[in-house]
DRENLO-138301 format. One record per atom (N, C-alpha, C): x, y, z; atom name; residue in one letter. Coordinates in Angstrom, 1 decimal. Each point is the difference from the previous one (the first is absolute). Layout:
ATOM x y z atomo residuo
ATOM X Y Z CA A .
...
This chain:
ATOM x y z atomo residuo
ATOM 0.9 -22.9 13.4 N X .
ATOM -0.9 0.1 -1.0 CA X .
ATOM -0.3 1.4 -0.5 C X .
ATOM -0.1 0.3 -1.4 N X .
ATOM -0.1 1.5 -0.4 CA X .
ATOM -1.7 0.5 -0.1 C X .
ATOM 0.2 1.0 -0.4 N X .
ATOM -1.3 0.5 0.0 CA X .
ATOM -1.1 -0.8 -0.8 C X .
ATOM -1.3 0.6 0.0 N X .
ATOM -1.0 -0.5 -0.7 CA X .
ATOM -0.7 0.9 -1.0 C X .
ATOM 0.0 0.2 -1.4 N X .
ATOM -0.4 0.8 -0.8 CA X .
ATOM -1.9 -0.4 -0.3 C X .
ATOM -0.5 1.3 0.0 N X .
ATOM -1.3 -0.3 -0.5 CA X .
ATOM -0.3 0.4 -1.5 C X .
ATOM -0.2 -0.6 -0.8 N X .
ATOM -0.1 0.6 -1.6 CA X .
ATOM -1.4 0.3 -0.6 C X .
ATOM -0.3 1.1 -0.6 N X .
ATOM -1.3 0.5 0.0 CA X .
ATOM -0.1 -0.1 -1.8 C X .
ATOM -1.0 -1.1 -0.4 N X .
ATOM 0.2 -0.1 -1.5 CA X .
ATOM -1.5 0.4 -0.5 C X .
ATOM -0.1 -0.3 -1.0 N X .
ATOM -1.1 -0.4 -0.4 CA X .
ATOM -0.8 -1.2 0.1 C X .
ATOM 0.0 -0.7 0.9 N X .
ATOM -0.6 -1.1 0.4 CA X .
ATOM 0.0 -0.2 1.2 C X .
ATOM -0.8 0.9 0.8 N X .
ATOM -0.5 0.3 1.2 CA X .
ATOM -1.4 -0.8 0.0 C X .
ATOM -1.0 0.6 0.9 N X .
ATOM -1.3 -0.5 -0.3 CA X .
ATOM -0.8 0.7 -1.3 C X .
ATOM -1.0 -1.0 0.1 N X .
ATOM -0.8 0.4 -1.9 CA X .
ATOM -0.2 1.8 0.0 C X .
ATOM -0.3 0.6 1.0 N X .
ATOM -0.6 1.3 -0.4 CA X .
ATOM 1.4 0.8 -0.3 C X .
ATOM 1.3 -0.1 0.7 N X .
ATOM 1.2 0.3 0.1 CA X .
ATOM 0.8 -0.3 -1.3 C X .
ATOM -0.2 -1.1 -0.3 N X .
ATOM 0.9 -0.8 -0.8 CA X .
ATOM -0.9 1.0 -1.7 C X .
ATOM -1.2 -0.2 -0.1 N X .
ATOM -0.8 0.6 -0.9 CA X .
ATOM 0.4 1.7 -0.7 C X .
ATOM 0.3 0.5 1.3 N X .
ATOM 0.0 1.7 0.1 CA X .
ATOM 1.6 0.2 -0.4 C X .
ATOM 0.9 -1.0 0.6 N X .
ATOM 1.2 0.4 -0.2 CA X .
ATOM 0.5 -0.9 -1.2 C X .
ATOM -0.7 -0.8 -0.3 N X .
ATOM 0.4 -0.7 -1.6 CA X .
ATOM -0.4 0.9 -1.0 C X .
ATOM -0.9 0.8 0.0 N X .
ATOM -0.8 0.6 -1.1 CA X .
ATOM 1.1 1.5 -0.1 C X .
ATOM 0.3 0.3 1.3 N X .
ATOM 0.6 1.3 -0.3 CA X .
ATOM 1.7 -0.1 -0.3 C X .
ATOM 0.6 -1.2 0.4 N X .
ATOM 1.2 -0.2 0.1 CA X .
ATOM 0.1 -0.5 -1.9 C X .
ATOM -1.1 -0.5 -0.6 N X .
ATOM 0.1 -0.3 -1.3 CA X .
ATOM 0.4 1.1 -1.0 C X .
ATOM -1.1 1.2 0.8 N X .
ATOM -0.2 1.1 -1.0 CA X .
ATOM 0.5 0.9 0.3 C X .
ATOM 1.0 0.5 1.3 N X .
ATOM 0.9 1.0 -0.4 CA X .
ATOM 1.4 -0.2 -0.5 C X .
ATOM 0.4 1.0 -0.6 N X .
ATOM 1.1 -0.1 -0.5 CA X .
ATOM 1.2 -0.2 0.8 C X .
ATOM 0.2 0.7 1.2 N X .
ATOM 0.9 -0.1 1.0 CA X .
ATOM -1.1 0.0 1.7 C X .
ATOM -0.2 -1.4 0.4 N X .
ATOM -0.4 -0.3 1.4 CA X .
ATOM 0.4 0.3 1.1 C X .
ATOM 1.3 0.8 -0.2 N X .
ATOM 0.9 0.1 1.1 CA X .
ATOM -0.8 1.2 1.1 C X .
ATOM -0.8 0.8 -0.4 N X .
ATOM -0.5 0.6 0.8 CA X .
ATOM -1.1 -0.5 0.9 C X .
ATOM -0.6 -0.9 -0.5 N X .
ATOM -1.2 -0.8 0.8 CA X .
ATOM 0.4 -0.9 0.9 C X .
ATOM 0.9 -0.9 -0.5 N X .
ATOM 1.0 -0.7 1.0 CA X .
ATOM 0.7 1.0 1.0 C X .
ATOM 0.5 1.0 0.0 N X .
ATOM 0.4 1.0 1.2 CA X .
ATOM -1.1 -0.1 1.0 C X .
ATOM -1.0 0.6 -0.8 N X .
ATOM -0.9 0.1 0.7 CA X .
ATOM -1.1 -1.1 1.2 C X .
ATOM 0.1 -1.1 -0.9 N X .
ATOM -0.3 -1.1 0.6 CA X .
ATOM 0.8 -0.7 1.4 C X .
ATOM 1.7 0.1 -0.7 N X .
ATOM 0.9 -0.4 0.9 CA X .
ATOM -0.1 0.7 1.4 C X .
ATOM -0.2 1.4 0.0 N X .
ATOM -0.1 0.5 0.9 CA X .
ATOM -0.9 0.0 1.3 C X .
ATOM -1.2 -0.3 -0.9 N X .
ATOM -1.0 -0.4 0.7 CA X .
ATOM 0.0 -1.2 0.9 C X .
ATOM 0.5 -1.2 -0.9 N X .
ATOM 0.1 -1.0 0.6 CA X .
ATOM 1.2 0.0 0.7 C X .
ATOM 1.0 0.5 0.1 N X .
ATOM 1.1 0.5 1.2 CA X .
ATOM -0.8 0.4 1.2 C X .
ATOM -0.5 1.3 0.0 N X .
ATOM -0.8 0.1 0.9 CA X .
ATOM -1.3 -0.7 0.9 C X .
ATOM -0.3 -0.9 -0.8 N X .
ATOM -0.9 -0.9 0.2 CA X .
ATOM 0.5 -0.8 0.9 C X .
ATOM 1.2 -0.7 -0.2 N X .
ATOM 0.6 -0.9 0.6 CA X .
ATOM 0.6 0.7 1.3 C X .
ATOM 0.6 1.2 0.1 N X .
ATOM 0.2 0.7 1.3 CA X .
ATOM -1.1 0.1 0.8 C X .
ATOM -1.1 0.4 -0.4 N X .
ATOM -1.0 0.1 0.6 CA X .
ATOM -0.4 -1.0 0.8 C X .
ATOM -0.2 -1.3 -1.0 N X .
ATOM -0.5 -1.1 0.9 CA X .
ATOM 1.1 -0.5 1.0 C X .
ATOM 1.4 0.3 -0.2 N X .
ATOM 1.2 -0.1 1.1 CA X .
ATOM -0.5 0.7 1.3 C X .
ATOM -0.2 1.2 -0.2 N X .
ATOM -0.1 0.8 1.2 CA X .
ATOM -1.1 -0.6 0.9 C X .
ATOM -1.2 -0.1 -0.6 N X .
ATOM -1.4 -0.5 0.4 CA X .
ATOM 0.7 -1.3 0.8 C X .
ATOM 0.5 -0.9 -0.5 N X .
ATOM 0.3 -1.1 1.0 CA X .
ATOM 1.0 0.3 1.4 C X .
ATOM 0.6 0.8 -0.6 N X .
ATOM 1.2 0.7 1.3 CA X .
ATOM -0.8 0.3 0.9 C X .
ATOM -1.4 0.8 -0.2 N X .
ATOM -0.2 0.5 1.1 CA X .
ATOM -1.1 -1.1 1.1 C X .
ATOM 0.0 -1.4 -0.9 N X .
ATOM -0.8 -1.1 0.8 CA X .
ATOM 1.1 -0.5 1.3 C X .
ATOM -0.5 0.0 1.2 N X .
ATOM 1.2 -0.5 1.1 CA X .
ATOM 0.1 -1.3 0.0 C X .
ATOM 1.4 -0.2 0.4 N X .
ATOM 0.6 -1.4 -0.4 CA X .
ATOM -1.2 -1.0 0.9 C X .
ATOM 0.1 -1.1 -0.2 N X .
ATOM -0.7 -1.2 1.0 CA X .
ATOM 0.5 0.1 1.4 C X .
ATOM 1.2 -0.2 0.0 N X .
ATOM 1.1 -0.2 1.3 CA X .
ATOM -0.2 1.2 0.8 C X .
ATOM 0.0 1.5 -0.5 N X .
ATOM -0.1 1.0 0.8 CA X .
ATOM 1.9 0.2 0.1 C X .
ATOM 0.0 0.7 0.7 N X .
ATOM 1.3 0.5 0.5 CA X .
ATOM 0.6 1.1 -1.0 C X .
ATOM 1.3 -0.1 0.1 N X .
ATOM 0.6 0.8 -1.1 CA X .
ATOM -0.5 0.4 -1.5 C X .
ATOM 0.0 0.9 -0.3 N X .
ATOM -0.1 0.3 -1.8 CA X .
ATOM 0.9 -0.5 -0.7 C X .
ATOM -0.2 -0.4 -1.0 N X .
ATOM 1.4 -0.3 -1.0 CA X .
ATOM -0.2 1.2 -1.4 C X .
ATOM -1.8 0.0 -0.1 N X .
ATOM 0.2 0.9 -1.2 CA X .
ATOM 0.5 -0.9 -1.1 C X .
ATOM -0.5 -0.8 0.0 N X .
ATOM 0.7 -1.1 -1.2 CA X .
ATOM -0.7 0.7 -1.7 C X .
ATOM -1.2 -0.1 0.4 N X .
ATOM -0.7 0.5 -1.4 CA X .
ATOM 0.1 1.4 -0.7 C X .
ATOM 0.2 0.8 1.1 N X .
ATOM 0.5 1.5 -0.4 CA X .
ATOM 1.5 -0.2 -0.4 C X .
ATOM 0.8 -0.9 0.0 N X .
ATOM 1.0 0.0 -0.4 CA X .
ATOM 0.0 -0.7 -1.5 C X .
ATOM -1.4 -1.1 -0.2 N X .
ATOM 0.2 -0.3 -1.4 CA X .
ATOM -0.6 1.2 -0.7 C X .
ATOM -0.8 0.7 0.4 N X .
ATOM -0.5 1.5 -0.7 CA X .
ATOM 1.1 0.6 -0.4 C X .
ATOM 1.0 0.4 0.7 N X .
ATOM 1.1 0.9 -0.2 CA X .
ATOM 0.6 -0.9 -1.2 C X .
ATOM 0.3 -1.0 0.0 N X .
ATOM 0.7 -0.6 -0.9 CA X .
ATOM -0.7 -0.5 -1.5 C X .
ATOM -1.3 0.7 -0.1 N X .
ATOM -0.5 0.1 -1.4 CA X .
ATOM 0.8 0.6 -1.0 C X .
ATOM 0.5 0.1 -1.0 N X .
ATOM 0.6 0.9 -0.9 CA X .
ATOM -0.8 0.4 -1.1 C X .
ATOM 0.6 0.7 -0.8 N X .
ATOM -0.7 0.7 -0.9 CA X .
ATOM 0.0 -1.0 -1.0 C X .
ATOM -1.2 0.1 -1.0 N X .
ATOM -0.6 -0.9 -0.9 CA X .
ATOM 1.1 0.0 -1.3 C X .
ATOM 0.5 -1.0 -0.5 N X .
ATOM 0.7 -0.2 -1.1 CA X .
ATOM -0.8 0.0 -1.3 C X .
ATOM 0.0 0.8 -0.7 N X .
ATOM -0.9 -0.1 -1.5 CA X .
ATOM 0.6 -1.0 -0.9 C X .
ATOM -0.8 -0.9 -0.9 N X .
ATOM 0.6 -0.8 -0.9 CA X .
ATOM -1.3 0.5 -1.3 C X .
ATOM 0.5 -0.7 -0.9 N X .
ATOM -0.9 0.2 -1.5 CA X .
ATOM -1.3 -0.1 0.4 C X .
ATOM -0.5 -1.0 0.8 N X .
ATOM -1.4 -0.8 -0.1 CA X .
ATOM -0.1 -0.2 1.5 C X .
ATOM 0.7 0.6 1.1 N X .
ATOM -0.1 -0.3 1.6 CA X .
ATOM 0.6 1.0 0.7 C X .
ATOM -0.3 -0.6 1.4 N X .
ATOM 0.8 1.4 0.8 CA X .
ATOM -0.2 -1.0 1.1 C X .
ATOM 1.5 -0.3 1.0 N X .
ATOM 0.4 -0.7 0.5 CA X .
ATOM 0.2 0.7 1.3 C X .
ATOM -0.3 -0.3 1.0 N X .
ATOM -0.1 0.6 1.4 CA X .
ATOM 0.6 -0.9 0.8 C X .
ATOM 1.2 0.3 0.9 N X .
ATOM 1.0 -0.8 0.8 CA X .
ATOM -0.5 0.4 1.5 C X .
ATOM 0.2 -1.2 0.7 N X .
ATOM -0.1 0.2 1.5 CA X .
ATOM 1.4 -0.3 0.3 C X .
ATOM 0.5 0.7 0.3 N X .
ATOM 1.5 -0.3 0.1 CA X .
ATOM 0.7 -0.7 1.7 C X .
ATOM -1.0 -0.1 0.9 N X .
ATOM 0.5 -1.0 1.2 CA X .
ATOM 0.1 -1.2 -0.3 C X .
ATOM 0.8 -0.6 0.4 N X .
ATOM 0.5 -1.5 -0.3 CA X .
ATOM -0.8 -0.8 0.7 C X .
ATOM -0.5 0.7 1.4 N X .
ATOM -0.6 -1.4 0.2 CA X .
ATOM -1.8 0.2 -0.1 C X .
ATOM -0.1 0.8 -1.1 N X .
ATOM -1.8 -0.2 -0.4 CA X .
ATOM -0.3 -0.9 -0.2 C X .
ATOM 0.8 -0.6 -1.1 N X .
ATOM -0.3 -1.3 -0.9 CA X .
ATOM 0.0 -1.3 0.9 C X .
ATOM 0.4 0.2 1.4 N X .
ATOM -0.2 -1.2 0.8 CA X .
ATOM -1.6 0.5 0.3 C X .
ATOM -0.2 0.7 0.5 N X .
ATOM -1.5 0.6 0.5 CA X .
ATOM -1.0 -0.2 -1.1 C X .
ATOM 0.3 -0.1 -1.5 N X .
ATOM -0.7 0.1 -1.1 CA X .
ATOM -0.1 -1.6 -0.4 C X .
ATOM 0.9 -0.7 0.2 N X .
ATOM -0.4 -1.4 -0.8 CA X .
ATOM 0.2 -1.3 1.5 C X .
ATOM 0.7 0.8 0.9 N X .
ATOM 0.3 -0.9 1.2 CA X .
ATOM 1.2 -0.9 -0.1 C X .
ATOM 0.3 -1.1 0.7 N X .
ATOM 1.5 -0.6 -0.1 CA X .
ATOM 0.2 -0.7 1.4 C X .
ATOM 1.0 -0.7 0.0 N X .
ATOM 0.8 -0.4 1.3 CA X .
ATOM 1.3 1.1 0.0 C X .
ATOM 0.1 0.5 1.3 N X .
ATOM 0.8 1.1 0.6 CA X .
ATOM 0.8 -1.2 0.9 C X .
ATOM 1.3 0.0 -0.4 N X .
ATOM 1.2 -1.0 0.8 CA X .
ATOM 0.9 0.8 0.8 C X .
ATOM 0.4 -0.3 1.1 N X .
ATOM 1.1 0.5 1.0 CA X .
ATOM 1.1 0.0 -1.2 C X .
ATOM 1.0 1.0 0.0 N X .
ATOM 1.0 -0.1 -0.5 CA X .
ATOM 1.3 0.6 0.9 C X .
ATOM -0.2 0.9 0.8 N X .
ATOM 1.2 0.3 0.7 CA X .
ATOM -0.1 -0.4 1.2 C X .
ATOM -0.9 -1.0 0.5 N X .
ATOM -0.2 -0.6 1.4 CA X .
ATOM -0.7 -1.6 -0.3 C X .
ATOM -0.2 -0.6 1.0 N X .
ATOM -0.6 -1.5 -0.2 CA X .
ATOM -1.4 0.2 -0.1 C X .
ATOM -0.7 1.1 1.0 N X .
ATOM -1.4 0.1 -0.2 CA X .
ATOM -0.1 1.5 -0.4 C X .
ATOM -1.1 0.3 -0.6 N X .
ATOM -0.9 1.1 0.0 CA X .
ATOM -0.4 0.4 1.4 C X .
ATOM -0.1 1.3 0.3 N X .
ATOM -0.4 0.4 1.4 CA X .
ATOM -1.9 0.8 -0.3 C X .
ATOM -1.0 -0.5 0.1 N X .
ATOM -1.2 0.2 -0.4 CA X .
ATOM -0.7 0.8 1.1 C X .
ATOM -0.4 1.3 0.0 N X .
ATOM -0.5 0.8 1.4 CA X .
ATOM -1.4 -0.7 0.3 C X .
ATOM -0.1 -0.4 1.4 N X .
ATOM -1.5 -0.5 0.3 CA X .
ATOM -0.5 0.8 1.2 C X .
ATOM 1.0 1.3 0.0 N X .
ATOM -0.9 0.7 1.1 CA X .
ATOM 0.2 1.6 -0.6 C X .
ATOM -1.0 0.7 0.5 N X .
ATOM 0.0 1.9 -0.6 CA X .
ATOM 1.3 0.5 0.5 C X .
ATOM 0.7 -0.3 0.9 N X .
ATOM 1.3 0.6 0.3 CA X .
ATOM 1.4 -0.5 -0.8 C X .
ATOM -0.3 -1.2 -0.8 N X .
ATOM 1.1 -0.5 -0.7 CA X .
ATOM -0.5 0.7 -1.7 C X .
ATOM -0.9 0.3 0.0 N X .
ATOM -0.8 0.2 -1.6 CA X .
ATOM 1.1 1.4 -0.3 C X .
ATOM 0.6 -0.5 -1.2 N X .
ATOM 0.4 1.4 -0.6 CA X .
ATOM 1.7 -0.2 0.1 C X .
ATOM 0.4 -1.0 1.0 N X .
ATOM 1.3 0.4 0.7 CA X .
ATOM 0.9 -1.9 -0.1 C X .
ATOM 1.2 0.4 -0.9 N X .
ATOM 0.9 -1.0 0.2 CA X .
ATOM 0.1 -0.3 1.5 C X .
ATOM 0.4 -1.3 0.1 N X .
ATOM 0.6 -0.5 1.3 CA X .
ATOM 1.1 1.2 0.4 C X .
ATOM 1.2 0.3 -0.6 N X .
ATOM 0.8 0.5 0.6 CA X .
ATOM -0.5 1.5 0.1 C X .
ATOM -1.1 0.9 -0.6 N X .
ATOM -0.3 1.2 0.4 CA X .
ATOM -1.0 -0.3 1.0 C X .
ATOM -1.1 -0.8 0.2 N X .
ATOM -0.2 -0.3 0.8 CA X .
ATOM 0.6 -0.1 1.5 C X .
ATOM 0.9 -0.8 0.0 N X .
ATOM 1.0 0.1 1.3 CA X .
ATOM 0.6 1.3 0.5 C X .
ATOM 0.0 0.7 -1.0 N X .
ATOM 0.9 1.4 0.0 CA X .
ATOM -1.0 1.1 0.7 C X .
ATOM -1.3 -0.1 -0.9 N X .
ATOM -0.8 1.0 0.4 CA X .
ATOM -1.1 -0.5 1.3 C X .
ATOM -0.2 -1.1 0.4 N X .
ATOM -1.0 -0.4 1.2 CA X .
ATOM 1.0 -0.4 1.0 C X .
ATOM 1.2 -0.7 -0.1 N X .
ATOM 1.4 -0.2 1.1 CA X .
ATOM -0.6 -1.2 0.5 C X .
ATOM -1.1 -0.6 -0.8 N X .
ATOM -0.4 -1.8 0.7 CA X .
ATOM 0.9 -0.9 -0.7 C X .
ATOM 0.6 -0.6 0.9 N X .
ATOM 0.5 -1.3 -0.2 CA X .
ATOM -0.7 -1.0 -1.0 C X .
ATOM 0.4 -0.6 -0.6 N X .
ATOM -0.9 -1.4 -0.5 CA X .
ATOM 1.1 -1.4 -0.2 C X .
ATOM -0.9 -0.7 0.4 N X .
ATOM 0.6 -1.4 0.0 CA X .
ATOM -1.2 -0.9 -0.6 C X .
ATOM 0.6 -1.2 -0.3 N X .
ATOM -0.4 -1.1 -0.9 CA X .
ATOM -1.1 -0.6 0.9 C X .
ATOM -1.2 -0.2 -0.7 N X .
ATOM -1.0 -0.6 0.8 CA X .
ATOM -0.8 -1.3 -0.5 C X .
ATOM -0.1 -1.1 0.1 N X .
ATOM -1.0 -1.1 -0.3 CA X .
ATOM -0.8 -0.5 0.7 C X .
ATOM -1.4 0.1 -0.4 N X .
ATOM -1.1 -0.2 0.8 CA X .
ATOM 0.4 -1.8 0.1 C X .
ATOM -0.6 -0.8 1.3 N X .
ATOM 0.1 -1.2 0.2 CA X .
ATOM -1.0 -0.8 -1.2 C X .
ATOM -0.8 0.7 -0.4 N X .
ATOM -0.8 -1.0 -0.8 CA X .
ATOM 0.8 0.3 -1.3 C X .
ATOM -0.1 -1.4 -0.5 N X .
ATOM 0.8 -0.1 -1.4 CA X .
ATOM -1.0 0.6 -1.1 C X .
ATOM 0.7 0.6 -1.1 N X .
ATOM -0.4 0.5 -1.2 CA X .
ATOM -0.6 1.5 0.4 C X .
ATOM 0.5 0.7 1.1 N X .
ATOM -0.4 1.0 -0.2 CA X .
ATOM 1.4 1.2 -0.3 C X .
ATOM 1.1 -0.7 -0.3 N X .
ATOM 0.9 1.1 -0.5 CA X .
ATOM 1.0 0.2 0.6 C X .
ATOM 0.8 1.0 0.0 N X .
ATOM 1.0 0.7 0.6 CA X .
ATOM -0.2 1.5 0.3 C X .
ATOM 0.3 0.6 0.8 N X .
ATOM -0.2 1.9 0.2 CA X .
ATOM 1.1 0.5 0.9 C X .
ATOM -0.2 1.3 -0.1 N X .
ATOM 1.0 0.7 0.8 CA X .
ATOM -1.0 0.8 0.7 C X .
ATOM 0.4 -0.1 1.5 N X .
ATOM -0.9 0.4 0.8 CA X .
ATOM 0.9 1.1 0.8 C X .
ATOM -0.5 0.9 1.0 N X .
ATOM 0.5 0.7 1.2 CA X .
ATOM -0.9 0.2 1.1 C X .
ATOM 0.5 0.6 0.8 N X .
ATOM -1.0 0.4 1.0 CA X .
ATOM -1.2 1.2 -0.1 C X .
ATOM -0.7 0.2 0.5 N X .
ATOM -1.1 0.7 -0.1 CA X .
ATOM 0.7 1.7 0.1 C X .
ATOM -0.4 0.8 -0.9 N X .
ATOM 0.4 1.4 -0.1 CA X .
ATOM -0.3 0.7 1.2 C X .
ATOM -0.9 -0.3 1.0 N X .
ATOM -0.2 0.7 1.3 CA X .
ATOM 0.4 -0.8 1.0 C X .
ATOM 0.8 -0.9 0.0 N X .
ATOM 0.9 -0.4 0.8 CA X .
ATOM -0.9 -1.3 1.0 C X .
ATOM -0.9 -0.2 -0.6 N X .
ATOM -1.3 -1.0 0.5 CA X .
ATOM 0.7 -1.5 -0.1 C X .
ATOM -0.3 -0.8 0.9 N X .
ATOM 0.2 -1.2 0.0 CA X .
ATOM -0.3 -1.0 -1.5 C X .
ATOM 0.6 -0.9 -0.2 N X .
ATOM -0.1 -0.7 -1.0 CA X .
ATOM 0.5 0.6 -1.7 C X .
ATOM -0.2 -0.7 -1.1 N X .
ATOM 0.8 0.3 -0.8 CA X .
ATOM -1.1 0.2 -1.5 C X .
ATOM 0.5 1.0 -0.9 N X .
ATOM -0.3 0.5 -1.4 CA X .
ATOM 0.4 -0.6 -0.9 C X .
ATOM -0.8 -0.3 -0.8 N X .
ATOM 0.5 -0.8 -1.4 CA X .
ATOM 0.0 1.3 -0.8 C X .
ATOM 1.2 0.3 -0.8 N X .
ATOM 0.4 1.2 -0.8 CA X .
ATOM -0.1 -0.9 -1.7 C X .
ATOM 0.6 -0.6 -0.2 N X .
ATOM 0.4 -0.6 -1.5 CA X .
ATOM -0.2 -1.6 0.1 C X .
ATOM -0.5 -0.1 -1.4 N X .
ATOM 0.0 -1.6 -0.2 CA X .
ATOM 0.8 -0.7 -0.9 C X .
ATOM 1.2 -0.8 0.3 N X .
ATOM 0.7 -0.5 -0.8 CA X .
ATOM -0.3 -0.9 -1.4 C X .
ATOM 0.5 0.2 -0.7 N X .
ATOM -0.6 -1.1 -1.4 CA X .
ATOM 1.1 0.2 -1.0 C X .
ATOM 0.8 -1.1 -0.6 N X .
ATOM 0.8 -0.1 -0.9 CA X .
ATOM -0.7 0.8 -1.4 C X .
ATOM -1.2 -0.3 -0.1 N X .
ATOM -0.7 0.9 -1.5 CA X .
ATOM -1.3 0.3 0.7 C X .
ATOM -0.8 0.8 -1.2 N X .
ATOM -1.0 0.3 0.0 CA X .
ATOM -0.8 0.0 -1.3 C X .
ATOM -1.4 -0.5 -0.4 N X .
ATOM -0.4 -0.1 -0.9 CA X .
ATOM -1.0 1.3 -0.2 C X .
ATOM 0.0 0.9 -0.9 N X .
ATOM -0.5 1.4 0.4 CA X .
ATOM -1.2 -0.5 -1.7 C X .
ATOM -1.4 0.2 0.7 N X .
ATOM -0.5 0.2 -1.2 CA X .
ATOM -0.4 1.2 -0.5 C X .
ATOM -0.3 -0.2 -1.5 N X .
ATOM -0.3 1.4 -0.8 CA X .
ATOM -1.1 1.1 0.9 C X .
ATOM 0.2 1.5 -0.1 N X .
ATOM -0.9 0.0 0.3 CA X .
ATOM -1.1 1.1 -1.0 C X .
ATOM -1.3 -0.7 0.3 N X .
ATOM -0.6 0.4 -1.3 CA X .
ATOM -0.4 1.5 -0.1 C X .
ATOM 0.1 0.7 1.0 N X .
ATOM 0.1 1.8 0.3 CA X .
ATOM 1.1 0.3 -0.5 C X .
ATOM 1.2 -0.6 -0.3 N X .
ATOM 1.2 0.8 -0.5 CA X .
ATOM 0.1 0.8 -1.0 C X .
ATOM -1.0 0.0 -1.0 N X .
ATOM -0.1 1.3 -0.9 CA X .
ATOM -1.7 -0.1 -0.3 C X .
ATOM -0.3 1.4 -0.2 N X .
ATOM -1.4 0.2 0.0 CA X .
ATOM -0.5 -1.2 -1.0 C X .
ATOM -1.4 0.0 -0.1 N X .
ATOM -0.9 -1.0 -0.4 CA X .
ATOM 0.1 0.4 -1.4 C X .
ATOM -0.3 -1.0 -1.0 N X .
ATOM 0.3 0.3 -1.5 CA X .
ATOM -1.1 1.0 -0.5 C X .
ATOM -1.2 -0.2 0.6 N X .
ATOM -1.3 0.8 -0.2 CA X .
ATOM 0.6 1.5 0.2 C X .
ATOM 0.3 0.3 1.1 N X .
ATOM 0.0 1.0 0.7 CA X .
ATOM 1.3 1.2 -1.1 C X .
ATOM 1.1 -0.9 0.1 N X .
ATOM 1.3 0.4 -0.9 CA X .
ATOM -0.4 0.3 -1.2 C X .
ATOM -1.1 -1.0 -0.8 N X .
ATOM 0.1 0.4 -1.6 CA X .
ATOM -1.1 1.4 0.1 C X .
ATOM -1.2 -0.1 1.0 N X .
ATOM -1.0 1.1 -0.1 CA X .
ATOM 1.0 1.3 0.1 C X .
ATOM 0.7 -0.2 0.8 N X .
ATOM 1.1 1.4 0.0 CA X .
ATOM 0.6 0.3 -1.1 C X .
ATOM 0.5 -1.0 -0.9 N X .
ATOM 0.8 0.4 -1.2 CA X .
ATOM -1.3 0.4 -1.0 C X .
ATOM -0.9 -0.6 -0.1 N X .
ATOM -1.1 0.7 -0.9 CA X .
ATOM -0.3 1.2 0.2 C X .
ATOM -0.1 0.3 1.3 N X .
ATOM -0.6 1.2 0.1 CA X .
ATOM 0.9 1.2 -0.2 C X .
ATOM 1.3 -0.3 0.1 N X .
ATOM 1.2 0.8 -0.7 CA X .
ATOM -0.1 0.0 -1.5 C X .
ATOM -0.2 -1.4 -0.7 N X .
ATOM 0.0 0.1 -1.3 CA X .
ATOM -0.8 1.2 -0.4 C X .
ATOM -1.6 -0.4 0.4 N X .
ATOM -1.2 0.8 -0.1 CA X .
ATOM 0.4 1.7 0.1 C X .
ATOM 0.6 0.2 0.8 N X .
ATOM 0.5 1.6 0.3 CA X .
ATOM 0.9 0.1 -1.3 C X .
ATOM 1.0 -0.7 -0.2 N X .
ATOM 1.0 0.3 -0.8 CA X .
ATOM -0.9 -0.1 -1.7 C X .
ATOM -1.0 -0.8 0.0 N X .
ATOM -0.6 0.3 -1.6 CA X .
ATOM -1.0 1.1 0.0 C X .
ATOM -0.5 0.5 1.4 N X .
ATOM -0.9 1.4 0.0 CA X .
ATOM 0.9 1.1 -0.1 C X .
ATOM 1.4 -0.1 0.5 N X .
ATOM 0.7 1.3 -0.4 CA X .
ATOM 0.7 0.1 -1.6 C X .
ATOM 0.0 -1.2 -0.2 N X .
ATOM 0.4 -0.2 -1.7 CA X .
ATOM -1.0 0.6 -1.0 C X .
ATOM -1.5 -0.1 0.4 N X .
ATOM -0.7 0.1 -0.5 CA X .
ATOM -0.5 1.6 0.1 C X .
ATOM 0.3 0.5 1.1 N X .
ATOM -0.2 1.4 0.1 CA X .
ATOM 1.0 0.9 -0.7 C X .
ATOM 1.3 -0.6 0.0 N X .
ATOM 1.1 0.9 -0.4 CA X .
ATOM -0.2 -0.3 -1.7 C X .
ATOM -0.7 -1.1 -0.4 N X .
ATOM -0.2 -0.2 -1.6 CA X .
ATOM -0.8 1.3 -0.5 C X .
ATOM -1.1 -0.1 0.9 N X .
ATOM -1.3 1.0 -0.1 CA X .
ATOM 0.6 1.2 -0.1 C X .
ATOM 1.0 0.4 1.1 N X .
ATOM 0.7 1.2 -0.2 CA X .
ATOM 0.6 0.5 -1.1 C X .
ATOM 0.5 -0.9 -0.7 N X .
ATOM 0.9 0.2 -1.3 CA X .
ATOM -0.8 0.1 -0.9 C X .
């Protein structure tokens, strides 16, 4: 899956639409306006992703810093005659934004971490870094699925389940993958008003 693009036009919320539409229709060359709006938009996206990266993962364990990676993939805005496009280049972001089915490709099953020690580690990396040997485990009760388990890390008796095995998983769209429309529009409107103020100041100076 390729990256995701965020296109800013004069078709945002009502206030942003009115202001951008007014300016774009009256400027001989709106390139400068689109540049400042695009830069602010890219910065707002990066800020949103970095804030999300500071939220601890629910499972605990090793951090993957996924959202920091998404922030780093935000590309420089591309200016068009009547719009500016900001691309989020990480190919995994579309899955977060839109959801969908993830299917095992190079193995029979996906290995989904269910233990903090397994979070952020593939099975191969888990074995290498922890030294714990894994084996297939299926609870006696029907319908509970298949798992990869191993001995407890502290050597105590019993087994510890680390991964759930499944041929696919249906991921729901993440409603917080992008900033809320109202928040994003407000930031771009703020930048637009600053641009207008500078333009008026420069005009009076001439």
